[in-house]
Backbone bond lengths (Angstrom), bond angles and torsions (degrees), N, CA, C in turn:
res aa  C-N    CA-C-N  psi(-1)  N-CA   C-N-CA  omega(-1)  CA-C   N-CA-C  phi
1 M - - - 1.405 - - 1.570 104.85 -
2 E 1.326 111.52 143.86 1.615 121.91 179.67 1.426 105.02 -121.39
3 V 1.386 114.34 131.68 1.422 123.55 173.27 1.490 109.69 -126.68
4 R 1.234 119.42 118.56 1.451 123.47 -172.31 1.634 113.04 -135.01
5 E 1.295 116.48 141.12 1.503 122.05 -177.57 1.498 103.89 -116.31
6 D 1.293 122.68 132.10 1.386 135.89 171.75 1.454 114.43 -136.22
7 N 1.238 123.24 111.40 1.474 125.35 178.65 1.483 119.02 49.14
8 N 1.380 113.06 44.76 1.533 125.78 -178.29 1.558 107.46 68.80
9 N 1.221 119.34 24.61 1.411 120.67 167.55 1.572 111.64 -116.70
10 I 1.421 118.06 136.42 1.444 123.09 -170.50 1.552 101.59 -110.39
11 L 1.347 108.71 133.75 1.542 111.98 174.39 1.575 99.83 -122.48
12 V 1.450 108.28 126.84 1.445 113.57 173.09 1.543 105.90 -117.60
13 K 1.310 116.17 119.61 1.511 120.02 179.21 1.512 111.97 -131.59
14 I 1.429 109.00 137.88 1.444 114.27 -175.14 1.579 102.18 -118.74
15 S 1.274 116.89 133.52 1.488 126.35 174.67 1.473 105.92 -59.14
16 F 1.291 115.84 155.76 1.494 125.66 172.77 1.637 110.14 -54.68
17 M 1.188 121.21 127.43 1.414 126.50 -175.58 1.494 109.62 -131.45
18 V 1.356 113.92 156.21 1.482 116.87 -178.01 1.558 112.57 -70.47
19 R 1.386 113.38 -34.99 1.558 115.15 179.80 1.500 106.55 -121.51
20 P 1.392 108.99 154.30 1.564 112.22 -173.21 1.590 110.09 -69.58
21 V 1.294 114.96 154.77 1.395 122.98 178.65 1.576 108.08 -116.37
22 D 1.386 119.40 130.77 1.446 117.46 171.72 1.543 107.89 -103.39
23 L 1.457 105.72 134.37 1.387 121.25 175.35 1.490 110.88 -108.64
24 N 1.293 118.17 128.96 1.473 121.28 164.65 1.549 108.63 -108.09
25 I 1.267 114.99 115.86 1.489 119.74 -174.69 1.433 104.57 -119.86
26 R 1.424 116.11 125.83 1.492 121.36 178.76 1.455 106.36 -107.64
27 V 1.428 111.10 133.92 1.596 120.23 -176.43 1.440 104.45 -128.64
28 P 1.391 112.28 164.29 1.586 113.87 173.59 1.463 112.07 -59.78
29 H 1.380 122.24 162.26 1.451 128.87 176.79 1.507 108.40 -48.39
30 K 1.350 112.04 -59.05 1.502 124.37 -173.21 1.485 103.59 -83.33
31 F 1.287 124.75 103.74 1.459 127.26 -171.67 1.444 111.57 -165.56
32 S 1.212 121.70 135.96 1.499 128.68 -177.94 1.537 106.87 -102.75
33 L 1.278 113.32 145.79 1.532 121.89 -172.84 1.503 112.40 -128.71
34 I 1.267 117.28 146.74 1.509 126.92 161.87 1.471 107.29 -136.50
35 L 1.296 111.23 111.40 1.591 119.05 -170.11 1.502 104.86 -122.10
36 K 1.479 114.50 135.67 1.573 116.50 172.83 1.518 98.91 -146.10
37 T 1.393 113.13 116.18 1.360 119.09 176.46 1.623 108.44 -165.11
38 L 1.353 114.98 -162.85 1.523 114.50 -174.72 1.554 109.48 -92.86
39 K 1.373 119.53 -33.08 1.528 120.54 -172.25 1.534 99.95 -138.23
40 I 1.339 116.06 132.26 1.553 117.74 -177.76 1.457 102.47 -138.37
41 K 1.484 108.09 143.70 1.461 115.08 175.00 1.538 99.28 -146.82
42 V 1.383 115.62 122.12 1.540 124.39 177.48 1.444 108.50 -116.83
43 E 1.351 119.02 140.52 1.561 121.43 -179.69 1.465 100.53 -144.02
44 E 1.410 109.06 141.04 1.586 120.29 164.45 1.402 111.94 64.89
45 I 1.274 122.68 44.19 1.428 127.45 -179.32 1.450 109.92 -112.20
46 N 1.425 116.01 129.15 1.422 127.22 179.14 1.520 107.53 -113.25
47 G 1.242 125.83 66.92 1.396 134.34 -179.82 1.525 118.61 -170.45
48 E 1.213 117.65 -170.54 1.500 121.81 179.59 1.492 110.34 -77.45
49 S 1.384 110.82 137.02 1.554 111.00 177.24 1.509 102.33 -134.88
50 D 1.262 112.71 130.78 1.524 129.51 177.45 1.508 109.94 -119.02
51 I 1.297 121.31 100.07 1.506 117.00 -171.92 1.481 106.73 -128.01
52 D 1.396 112.89 132.71 1.405 119.53 174.95 1.565 113.69 -126.55
53 N 1.241 117.51 134.05 1.468 124.12 -173.71 1.395 110.86 -131.27
54 L 1.364 125.06 141.59 1.372 122.91 178.25 1.417 111.81 -92.48
55 N 1.400 129.22 -58.96 1.384 121.90 -176.00 1.525 111.14 -130.89
56 G 1.242 113.42 27.15 1.645 116.42 178.78 1.517 111.46 -123.59
57 N 1.300 111.34 178.07 1.418 120.16 176.44 1.443 115.62 -80.70
58 I 1.422 119.85 157.86 1.434 125.80 171.05 1.525 108.68 -122.64
59 F 1.341 120.16 122.70 1.358 124.89 -178.81 1.604 106.96 -114.33
60 M 1.303 121.99 124.18 1.551 121.09 176.40 1.495 101.18 -130.55
61 R 1.366 111.13 123.05 1.524 117.08 178.29 1.532 112.57 -123.12
62 N 1.328 113.94 129.97 1.438 118.92 170.41 1.587 110.72 63.95
63 I 1.325 114.40 53.19 1.450 121.25 -174.04 1.505 106.86 -114.37
64 S 1.400 115.34 165.82 1.432 118.23 179.52 1.546 103.15 -151.80
65 I 1.366 109.55 176.53 1.512 125.49 -174.60 1.511 110.82 72.69
66 S 1.367 121.76 -99.19 1.457 121.14 -170.11 1.600 109.77 -136.90
67 A 1.291 113.61 159.41 1.599 116.07 177.73 1.409 103.43 -165.64
68 S 1.347 107.29 139.08 1.486 124.54 167.17 1.504 113.19 -124.53
69 A 1.293 120.27 123.43 1.365 121.11 -173.09 1.556 113.20 -137.67
70 S 1.375 120.33 128.08 1.496 113.98 -177.72 1.450 104.08 -142.83
71 T 1.259 116.95 140.71 1.494 127.93 168.07 1.364 114.14 -140.58
72 L 1.418 115.23 153.76 1.423 122.03 -175.19 1.555 113.23 -86.08
73 N 1.221 112.81 -53.16 1.581 119.83 178.38 1.535 112.34 -124.13
74 G 1.302 119.50 46.01 1.490 116.82 173.23 1.550 108.53 -144.33
75 N 1.373 113.31 -179.75 1.437 120.86 177.92 1.577 110.80 -101.00
76 I 1.353 113.68 150.73 1.413 122.59 173.08 1.485 114.51 -115.08
77 V 1.277 122.89 121.77 1.364 127.25 171.19 1.543 109.02 -110.34
78 A 1.224 121.56 124.58 1.576 123.68 175.94 1.549 108.28 -129.72
79 N 1.310 115.19 120.95 1.432 121.80 -179.65 1.637 105.45 -108.75
80 F 1.329 121.08 104.93 1.475 117.04 176.70 1.427 114.52 -90.19
81 R 1.464 117.86 142.23 1.385 120.98 173.87 1.302 110.33 -86.82
82 K 1.414 121.35 -35.26 1.335 130.86 -170.92 1.572 113.57 -146.70
83 V 1.307 119.43 132.73 1.426 120.56 -177.88 1.528 108.29 -120.12
84 T 1.303 106.05 131.37 1.777 113.43 170.57 1.420 104.08 -103.43
85 P 1.379 116.74 124.30 1.458 122.55 -176.12 1.496 116.51 -57.13
86 S 1.380 119.06 -31.89 1.482 127.58 -174.31 1.562 111.33 -81.52
87 T 1.255 119.01 -19.67 1.443 120.90 -179.72 1.555 117.37 -86.43
88 L 1.312 111.42 146.04 1.487 119.67 -173.65 1.608 111.43 -73.59
89 K 1.322 111.98 131.54 1.562 118.32 167.91 1.480 104.12 -127.38
90 A 1.177 118.94 119.71 1.407 123.10 177.69 1.437 110.19 -135.90
91 F 1.430 118.42 132.07 1.554 125.01 -174.67 1.572 103.58 -134.34
92 S 1.279 115.54 135.07 1.397 124.16 174.63 1.441 114.90 -146.49
93 S 1.323 117.69 139.25 1.461 126.82 176.89 1.553 110.76 -151.11
94 L 1.331 117.69 120.87 1.426 117.96 178.21 1.478 114.08 -65.09
95 N 1.361 113.83 -49.55 1.471 121.07 -169.15 1.576 112.35 -122.47
96 G 1.344 120.91 28.41 1.436 121.86 -177.87 1.514 110.36 -141.26
97 K 1.299 115.74 173.14 1.370 117.88 -179.96 1.549 110.46 -93.36
98 I 1.346 116.63 156.02 1.405 122.43 176.78 1.518 107.97 -125.88
99 D 1.311 116.04 128.04 1.463 128.07 -174.22 1.669 108.28 -130.46
100 V 1.412 111.19 100.95 1.495 112.51 -179.29 1.545 107.44 -116.70
101 L 1.354 111.98 128.81 1.478 122.14 179.45 1.397 112.19 -107.63
102 L 1.267 117.52 119.56 1.493 124.64 178.01 1.508 111.61 -116.09
103 P 1.420 113.40 153.26 1.463 114.43 174.62 1.507 114.66 -58.49
104 A 1.382 119.58 149.02 1.308 124.15 -176.68 1.472 116.60 -57.80
105 T 1.399 114.11 -26.00 1.474 118.96 -177.50 1.510 111.81 -100.05
106 A 1.342 118.96 14.59 1.435 125.01 179.72 1.606 113.99 -65.50
107 K 1.362 114.90 131.41 1.393 121.73 173.23 1.450 107.11 -109.33
108 F 1.529 115.23 125.86 1.394 115.99 179.60 1.583 106.94 -161.71
109 N 1.302 110.40 171.82 1.572 114.98 174.65 1.580 93.89 -116.52
110 A 1.533 102.00 151.71 1.564 108.85 179.27 1.499 103.36 -141.15
111 K 1.387 105.35 143.31 1.521 117.28 165.20 1.482 107.28 -115.83
112 L 1.303 113.78 114.54 1.490 117.85 178.13 1.485 111.12 -113.35
113 K 1.316 118.29 135.18 1.397 123.77 177.10 1.457 112.78 -147.51
114 T 1.453 115.04 142.24 1.372 116.88 179.99 1.564 102.95 -141.58
115 Y 1.455 117.72 151.24 1.424 123.40 -176.77 1.672 103.18 -100.24
116 N 1.360 115.02 -43.54 1.428 117.54 -171.16 1.534 112.57 -129.09
117 G 1.326 117.12 18.77 1.429 117.08 -173.68 1.611 111.22 -134.28
118 E 1.364 114.19 -161.61 1.424 124.07 -174.61 1.511 103.38 -123.18
119 I 1.420 115.99 153.74 1.404 118.72 170.11 1.385 111.64 -118.71
120 F 1.512 121.39 134.92 1.324 123.80 -178.16 1.474 105.40 -123.84
121 T 1.339 118.30 154.17 1.515 121.13 174.97 1.358 105.93 -152.76
122 G 1.430 117.07 150.61 1.487 124.52 168.95 1.384 113.14 -93.59
123 F 1.282 126.22 1.04 1.400 133.58 -176.83 1.598 109.80 -95.56
124 D 1.283 122.84 144.34 1.437 121.79 163.70 1.500 109.66 -73.68
125 M 1.283 115.64 129.56 1.373 121.61 -167.57 1.583 110.56 -142.59
126 A 1.417 119.22 131.01 1.377 115.06 169.97 1.453 115.84 -79.80
127 M 1.290 117.40 127.80 1.571 118.34 -176.47 1.449 112.56 -100.33
128 D 1.293 120.88 139.62 1.452 128.04 170.23 1.497 113.04 -93.79
């Protein structure tokens, strides 16, 4: 495992291994993340999150500010504590489900698109 700091950015890199390795990394509440791995779980973050995953699930719980998450063959679950309308929130999965929970009072614009699935929402939305 390699851990490196450069200009207040932390890089954690693990060489290819025969068996998976679990990392539990604790960061301050106000923290921005860029994560790339096979299985990701993010909790209690108040900052920007940019998460890419190839074949695994992405779980984001009790987050706020902005998030971008994509996976090829996994599900995405994102539970927002607070939403800022002007910040980017983007979620994509080619072969998985996407479940995004927003506060009932959230104000936002959404672009929802599916190739082989259905779209459900608990919000009253004008559809084009």
